[in-house]
C-alpha beads as a LAMMPS data file, in Angstrom:
LAMMPS data file: protein, C-alpha beads

161 atoms
160 bonds

1 atom types
1 bond types

-500.0 500.0 xlo xhi
-500.0 500.0 ylo yhi
-500.0 500.0 zlo zhi

Masses

1 110.0

Atoms # bond

1 1 1 -135.877 -109.136 204.576
2 1 1 -133.563 -107.482 201.936
3 1 1 -130.257 -108.462 200.197
4 1 1 -127.468 -107.918 202.711
5 1 1 -129.866 -107.030 205.543
6 1 1 -130.827 -108.647 208.790
7 1 1 -133.470 -107.779 211.286
8 1 1 -134.318 -109.454 214.555
9 1 1 -137.180 -108.753 216.995
10 1 1 -137.885 -110.681 220.235
11 1 1 -140.778 -109.862 222.511
12 1 1 -141.215 -111.340 225.991
13 1 1 -144.408 -111.142 227.987
14 1 1 -144.759 -112.479 231.466
15 1 1 -148.005 -113.317 233.229
16 1 1 -146.477 -112.912 236.620
17 1 1 -149.100 -114.674 238.734
18 1 1 -148.925 -117.943 240.624
19 1 1 -151.609 -120.370 239.383
20 1 1 -150.891 -122.639 242.394
21 1 1 -148.687 -121.742 245.315
22 1 1 -148.865 -122.791 248.968
23 1 1 -146.437 -122.135 251.691
24 1 1 -146.060 -122.625 255.488
25 1 1 -145.740 -119.829 257.900
26 1 1 -145.709 -119.495 261.718
27 1 1 -148.839 -117.903 263.250
28 1 1 -147.826 -116.306 266.544
29 1 1 -151.453 -115.928 267.703
30 1 1 -152.148 -119.616 267.128
31 1 1 -148.662 -120.746 268.226
32 1 1 -148.438 -123.168 265.295
33 1 1 -147.543 -123.473 261.704
34 1 1 -150.314 -122.697 259.198
35 1 1 -150.567 -123.267 255.412
36 1 1 -151.118 -120.103 253.380
37 1 1 -152.592 -120.262 249.887
38 1 1 -150.692 -117.765 247.649
39 1 1 -152.469 -118.707 244.450
40 1 1 -153.337 -115.822 242.345
41 1 1 -150.714 -113.639 243.937
42 1 1 -148.241 -111.799 241.679
43 1 1 -144.590 -112.779 241.534
44 1 1 -143.425 -109.490 242.852
45 1 1 -139.759 -108.743 242.536
46 1 1 -137.457 -108.533 239.501
47 1 1 -140.064 -109.465 236.943
48 1 1 -141.036 -106.858 234.221
49 1 1 -144.315 -107.391 232.497
50 1 1 -142.622 -107.176 229.074
51 1 1 -139.344 -106.969 227.268
52 1 1 -138.272 -106.173 223.703
53 1 1 -134.938 -106.990 222.121
54 1 1 -134.351 -105.848 218.611
55 1 1 -131.552 -105.078 216.160
56 1 1 -130.982 -104.226 212.430
57 1 1 -127.900 -104.851 210.439
58 1 1 -126.795 -104.341 206.862
59 1 1 -123.654 -105.571 205.057
60 1 1 -122.235 -103.162 202.667
61 1 1 -119.757 -104.331 199.898
62 1 1 -116.815 -101.949 199.549
63 1 1 -114.943 -101.081 196.336
64 1 1 -111.890 -103.053 197.502
65 1 1 -113.998 -106.239 197.952
66 1 1 -114.181 -105.998 201.731
67 1 1 -117.336 -105.527 203.765
68 1 1 -118.510 -103.237 206.506
69 1 1 -121.389 -104.320 208.704
70 1 1 -123.019 -101.677 210.876
71 1 1 -125.553 -102.724 213.531
72 1 1 -128.012 -100.897 215.698
73 1 1 -129.781 -102.663 218.596
74 1 1 -132.027 -101.879 221.525
75 1 1 -133.196 -103.656 224.624
76 1 1 -136.372 -102.196 226.223
77 1 1 -137.917 -103.311 229.447
78 1 1 -140.983 -102.391 231.615
79 1 1 -140.448 -101.244 235.087
80 1 1 -139.928 -103.709 237.963
81 1 1 -139.238 -103.606 241.698
82 1 1 -136.158 -105.312 243.135
83 1 1 -137.155 -105.456 246.716
84 1 1 -140.933 -105.771 246.699
85 1 1 -140.839 -109.458 247.761
86 1 1 -138.282 -108.710 250.383
87 1 1 -140.205 -106.049 252.196
88 1 1 -143.635 -107.565 251.401
89 1 1 -145.267 -104.393 250.015
90 1 1 -145.019 -101.924 247.137
91 1 1 -141.736 -100.057 247.496
92 1 1 -139.910 -97.395 245.535
93 1 1 -136.645 -97.997 247.368
94 1 1 -135.418 -100.240 244.513
95 1 1 -137.948 -99.431 241.765
96 1 1 -136.359 -99.709 238.282
97 1 1 -138.262 -97.541 235.866
98 1 1 -138.746 -98.861 232.347
99 1 1 -135.785 -98.194 230.130
100 1 1 -134.251 -98.606 226.616
101 1 1 -130.626 -99.647 226.423
102 1 1 -129.155 -98.919 222.971
103 1 1 -126.076 -100.609 221.377
104 1 1 -124.105 -100.034 218.175
105 1 1 -121.453 -102.064 216.374
106 1 1 -119.561 -101.744 213.062
107 1 1 -117.414 -104.646 211.754
108 1 1 -114.897 -104.400 208.894
109 1 1 -113.681 -107.558 207.043
110 1 1 -111.077 -107.401 204.319
111 1 1 -111.697 -109.079 201.017
112 1 1 -109.211 -111.997 201.464
113 1 1 -108.113 -111.681 205.009
114 1 1 -108.259 -113.925 208.063
115 1 1 -109.167 -111.088 210.411
116 1 1 -111.908 -108.614 211.210
117 1 1 -112.071 -105.460 213.288
118 1 1 -115.112 -104.089 215.113
119 1 1 -115.950 -100.867 217.071
120 1 1 -118.813 -101.108 219.519
121 1 1 -120.738 -99.265 222.106
122 1 1 -123.102 -100.578 224.781
123 1 1 -125.656 -98.558 226.677
124 1 1 -124.699 -95.613 224.485
125 1 1 -127.347 -93.341 225.938
126 1 1 -125.918 -93.994 229.513
127 1 1 -129.136 -95.231 231.061
128 1 1 -128.900 -95.665 234.809
129 1 1 -130.055 -99.263 235.462
130 1 1 -130.302 -100.964 238.856
131 1 1 -128.232 -104.150 238.768
132 1 1 -128.497 -104.998 242.525
133 1 1 -130.655 -103.669 245.261
134 1 1 -131.714 -104.788 248.721
135 1 1 -130.982 -104.660 252.414
136 1 1 -127.321 -105.380 253.151
137 1 1 -125.973 -107.283 256.134
138 1 1 -125.549 -104.032 258.046
139 1 1 -129.258 -103.087 257.486
140 1 1 -128.324 -100.394 255.066
141 1 1 -129.818 -100.462 251.553
142 1 1 -127.260 -101.461 248.912
143 1 1 -127.780 -100.337 245.292
144 1 1 -125.593 -101.368 242.447
145 1 1 -125.893 -100.056 238.916
146 1 1 -125.185 -101.682 235.517
147 1 1 -122.239 -100.439 233.459
148 1 1 -122.540 -96.944 232.014
149 1 1 -122.017 -96.279 228.439
150 1 1 -119.144 -98.558 227.336
151 1 1 -117.122 -98.200 224.098
152 1 1 -114.485 -100.477 222.612
153 1 1 -112.560 -101.978 219.854
154 1 1 -112.314 -105.644 218.996
155 1 1 -109.899 -107.415 216.661
156 1 1 -110.282 -111.084 215.667
157 1 1 -107.654 -113.133 213.877
158 1 1 -108.377 -116.672 212.476
159 1 1 -105.460 -119.139 212.166
160 1 1 -105.416 -122.530 210.430
161 1 1 -107.681 -124.031 207.680

Bonds

1 1 1 2
2 1 2 3
3 1 3 4
4 1 4 5
5 1 5 6
6 1 6 7
7 1 7 8
8 1 8 9
9 1 9 10
10 1 10 11
11 1 11 12
12 1 12 13
13 1 13 14
14 1 14 15
15 1 15 16
16 1 16 17
17 1 17 18
18 1 18 19
19 1 19 20
20 1 20 21
21 1 21 22
22 1 22 23
23 1 23 24
24 1 24 25
25 1 25 26
26 1 26 27
27 1 27 28
28 1 28 29
29 1 29 30
30 1 30 31
31 1 31 32
32 1 32 33
33 1 33 34
34 1 34 35
35 1 35 36
36 1 36 37
37 1 37 38
38 1 38 39
39 1 39 40
40 1 40 41
41 1 41 42
42 1 42 43
43 1 43 44
44 1 44 45
45 1 45 46
46 1 46 47
47 1 47 48
48 1 48 49
49 1 49 50
50 1 50 51
51 1 51 52
52 1 52 53
53 1 53 54
54 1 54 55
55 1 55 56
56 1 56 57
57 1 57 58
58 1 58 59
59 1 59 60
60 1 60 61
61 1 61 62
62 1 62 63
63 1 63 64
64 1 64 65
65 1 65 66
66 1 66 67
67 1 67 68
68 1 68 69
69 1 69 70
70 1 70 71
71 1 71 72
72 1 72 73
73 1 73 74
74 1 74 75
75 1 75 76
76 1 76 77
77 1 77 78
78 1 78 79
79 1 79 80
80 1 80 81
81 1 81 82
82 1 82 83
83 1 83 84
84 1 84 85
85 1 85 86
86 1 86 87
87 1 87 88
88 1 88 89
89 1 89 90
90 1 90 91
91 1 91 92
92 1 92 93
93 1 93 94
94 1 94 95
95 1 95 96
96 1 96 97
97 1 97 98
98 1 98 99
99 1 99 100
100 1 100 101
101 1 101 102
102 1 102 103
103 1 103 104
104 1 104 105
105 1 105 106
106 1 106 107
107 1 107 108
108 1 108 109
109 1 109 110
110 1 110 111
111 1 111 112
112 1 112 113
113 1 113 114
114 1 114 115
115 1 115 116
116 1 116 117
117 1 117 118
118 1 118 119
119 1 119 120
120 1 120 121
121 1 121 122
122 1 122 123
123 1 123 124
124 1 124 125
125 1 125 126
126 1 126 127
127 1 127 128
128 1 128 129
129 1 129 130
130 1 130 131
131 1 131 132
132 1 132 133
133 1 133 134
134 1 134 135
135 1 135 136
136 1 136 137
137 1 137 138
138 1 138 139
139 1 139 140
140 1 140 141
141 1 141 142
142 1 142 143
143 1 143 144
144 1 144 145
145 1 145 146
146 1 146 147
147 1 147 148
148 1 148 149
149 1 149 150
150 1 150 151
151 1 151 152
152 1 152 153
153 1 153 154
154 1 154 155
155 1 155 156
156 1 156 157
157 1 157 158
158 1 158 159
159 1 159 160
160 1 160 161
């Protein structure tokens, strides 16, 4: 939208309802298998209603002819339940609240070089995000979390033509 600038915005919206869904189950009272119509039911687990992914970047020309390119990004997601489909009812055992996960990056490229260097950070606000949740083999609930705030440095060299 401007000279040297870049902006990206992605929006995801999920209508999480089966339009047509039938499955077989065993009815103990009847002693036989019956067909159940699940049409119109919600797809319960691990499906947020909406997500947003956005970032903004600008390339600055330096006096030496090189460039520095800072970037700021965010991923935002509505709440969802990891185990709702497993236990068959609303549950807060594995409820992931809505969250915003921020990231930053700054890249330097010299004027006539074949390399670049970047510093970056992911989940810089250290959001606690459920990455795995459910009943384990032992019957105990297992909960795993995504990586906490992560910082790093990256160096890239290009060889050849």
